C-alpha positions in Angstrom: -10.0 6.1 -27.2 -6.7 4.5 -26.3 -4.3 5.6 -23.6 -1.7 6.5 -26.2 -4.1 9.0 -27.7 -4.8 10.6 -24.4 -1.1 10.7 -23.5 -0.4 12.5 -26.8 -3.1 15.0 -26.2 -1.9 15.7 -22.7 1.7 16.0 -23.8 0.7 18.7 -26.4 -0.5 20.7 -23.5 2.8 20.6 -21.7 4.8 23.6 -20.5 8.6 23.0 -19.9 9.1 26.0 -17.7 6.1 24.8 -15.5 7.4 21.3 -15.5 10.8 22.4 -14.3 9.1 24.3 -11.4 6.9 21.3 -10.5 9.9 19.0 -10.4 11.5 21.2 -7.8 8.4 21.8 -5.8 7.6 18.1 -5.7 11.2 17.1 -4.7 12.0 15.0 -7.8 15.8 15.5 -7.5 18.2 13.1 -6.0 17.5 12.3 -2.4 13.9 13.7 -2.7 10.8 12.0 -1.7 9.8 11.8 -5.4 13.2 11.2 -6.8 13.0 10.4 -10.5 9.4 11.5 -11.1 8.9 13.3 -14.3 6.7 16.3 -15.0 5.6 17.8 -18.4 3.9 20.9 -17.0 0.1 20.4 -17.5 -2.1 22.2 -15.2 -4.5 20.4 -12.8 -7.7 22.3 -13.9 -7.0 21.2 -17.5 -6.5 17.6 -16.4 -9.8 17.6 -14.5 -11.7 19.2 -17.3 -10.3 16.4 -19.8 -11.0 13.7 -17.3 -14.7 14.5 -17.3 -14.6 14.1 -21.1 -13.0 10.7 -21.0 -14.6 9.5 -17.7 -15.9 6.4 -19.6 -12.5 5.3 -20.9 -12.1 1.5 -20.6 -10.3 0.8 -17.4 -7.5 -1.3 -19.0 -6.6 1.9 -20.8 -6.8 3.9 -17.6 -4.5 1.4 -16.0 -2.0 1.9 -18.9 -2.1 5.6 -18.1 -1.4 4.9 -14.4 1.6 2.8 -15.3 3.3 5.8 -16.9 6.5 7.4 -15.6 5.1 10.8 -16.4 3.4 12.3 -13.2 0.6 14.0 -15.2 -0.3 10.8 -16.9 -0.7 9.1 -13.6 -2.6 12.1 -12.2 -4.9 12.1 -15.3 -5.7 8.4 -14.9 -6.7 9.1 -11.2 -8.9 12.1 -12.2 -10.6 9.9 -14.8 -11.3 7.2 -12.1 -12.7 10.0 -9.8 -14.8 11.5 -12.5 -16.1 8.1 -13.6 -17.3 7.3 -9.9 -19.0 10.6 -9.7 -21.0 10.1 -12.9 -24.6 9.2 -12.2 -24.4 6.6 -15.0 -21.4 4.8 -13.5 -22.6 1.0 -13.0 -21.9 -0.8 -9.8 -19.6 -3.2 -11.5 -17.5 -0.5 -12.9 -17.2 1.1 -9.4 -16.0 -2.2 -8.0 -13.5 -2.6 -10.9 -12.2 1.0 -10.2 -11.5 0.1 -6.5 -9.8 -3.1 -7.5 -7.6 -1.2 -10.1 -6.7 1.4 -7.5 -5.7 -1.3 -4.9 -3.6 -3.1 -7.5 -1.8 0.1 -8.3 -1.2 1.9 -4.9 2.4 2.0 -5.6 1.8 4.1 -8.6 -0.1 6.6 -6.5 3.3 7.8 -5.6 3.2 11.5 -4.7 1.2 13.4 -2.1 -0.9 15.3 -4.6 -1.9 11.9 -6.3 -2.9 10.3 -2.9 -4.7 13.4 -1.8 -6.8 13.8 -4.9 -7.8 10.1 -5.0 -7.7 8.0 -1.9 -10.9 9.3 -0.1 -12.7 9.6 -3.4 -12.1 6.2 -4.5 -11.5 4.0 -1.5 -13.6 6.1 1.0 -17.2 5.6 -0.4 -16.5 1.9 -1.0 -15.4 1.3 2.5 -18.3 3.3 3.9 -20.6 0.8 2.1 -18.3 -2.1 3.0 -16.9 -1.4 6.5 -15.4 -4.9 6.7 -13.0 -3.8 4.0 -11.4 -1.1 6.1 -8.8 -3.7 7.4 -7.1 -2.9 4.0 -6.2 0.4 5.4 -4.5 -1.1 8.4 -2.3 -3.2 6.1 -1.4 -0.1 4.1 -0.6 1.8 7.2 1.8 -0.8 8.2 3.4 -1.0 4.6 7.0 -0.1 4.0 5.7 2.4 1.4 5.3 6.1 2.2 2.5 6.6 -0.3 0.5 3.6 0.8 0.8 4.8 4.3 -0.5 8.3 3.3 -3.4 6.6 1.4 -4.4 4.8 4.6 -4.8 8.0 6.7 -6.1 10.1 3.8 -8.9 7.6 3.0 -10.4 8.2 6.4 -11.3 11.7 5.3 -14.4 10.1 3.7 -15.3 8.6 7.2 -14.8 11.9 8.9 -17.3 13.5 6.6 -19.8 10.8 7.7 -19.1 11.6 11.3 -17.0 8.4 12.0 -13.7 9.1 13.8 -12.5 5.7 15.1 -10.4 4.7 12.1 -8.7 8.0 11.9 -7.7 7.7 15.4 -6.6 4.1 15.1 -4.4 4.8 12.0 -3.1 7.9 13.4 -1.7 5.7 16.3 -0.2 3.3 13.9 1.5 6.2 12.1 2.4 8.2 15.3 6.1 7.6 15.2 6.7 7.7 11.4 9.8 9.4 10.5 8.6 11.3 7.4 7.0 14.8 7.7 4.5 14.0 4.8 2.9 11.5 7.1 3.1 14.0 10.1 1.3 16.5 7.9 -1.3 14.1 6.7 -2.1 12.7 10.2 -2.3 16.2 11.6 -4.5 17.3 8.9 -7.0 14.5 9.5 -7.0 15.2 13.2 -7.7 18.9 12.4 -10.7 17.6 10.4 -11.9 15.7 13.3 -11.8 18.8 15.3 -13.6 20.8 12.7 -16.5 18.4 13.4 -16.1 17.7 17.1 -13.2 19.4 19.0 -13.8 17.5 22.1 -13.2 14.4 20.2 -10.0 15.5 18.8 -8.8 16.9 22.3 -9.7 13.6 23.8 -7.2 12.0 21.4 -4.6 14.6 21.8 -4.4 15.2 25.5 -2.7 11.8 26.2 -0.4 12.1 23.2 0.4 15.7 22.2 3.5 16.0 24.3 5.2 13.2 22.5 3.7 14.0 19.1 5.9 15.0 16.2 5.9 18.8 16.2 4.6 19.2 12.6 1.8 16.8 13.3 0.7 18.7 16.4 0.9 22.0 14.6 -1.4 20.8 11.8 -3.8 19.2 14.3 -4.3 22.4 16.4 -4.1 24.9 13.5 -7.8 25.8 13.9 -7.9 26.0 17.7 -8.3 29.4 19.4 -5.0 31.0 19.7 -4.8 30.9 23.5 -5.5 27.1 23.6 -3.1 26.5 20.6 -0.3 28.1 22.5 -1.1 26.0 25.6 -0.7 22.8 23.4 2.5 24.2 21.9 3.9 25.0 25.3 2.8 21.7 26.9 0.5 23.4 29.4 -2.8 21.6 28.7 
């Protein structure tokens, strides 16, 4: 199969009404965080289903898909990469090639849904096996690109699932004063995931920081706290 054939198949499943809604929801208009992005209205479940079918697609063809201006083409490419990595028959050299492809194209992973469905699945397992490569995340966190910064913090989700919190805390500190709420939400989400595993560890991070933390970040971070404790944080009384 070629990328052009997969694009044509996906395009045939498009829904203009759904696409119009998605372009509003994902802020694709002038001044939005995804200004200029184009949707064709293909559902995520269908993309995931097709991705499993084409998980062995040659990686140069996947990269062609990822270079598309159409959001679902890029999303489809990422789903194919994730499906490939999850396959028991995916050889180690292809796994390495997938990581390298992803790192070459981080600026094509350019909306929050694309980041959130790929970073911790693609970079996370590789960095768990190769912890010396985590320095890449610190470079991404200090990038001038919103999506690369979100990739940096979301990749640490894989570390949290392995009980490793240090990189989440360190990258959260790097992004602490970020101006965009999409980063505030991502950091708060990852801090909440720390708390889901070890609330004392999360509170140890929060106590010296929560009063100066962006409000959205704090709300996300303490969302699962008991209500009385959550209110104490919100009112600055901890």
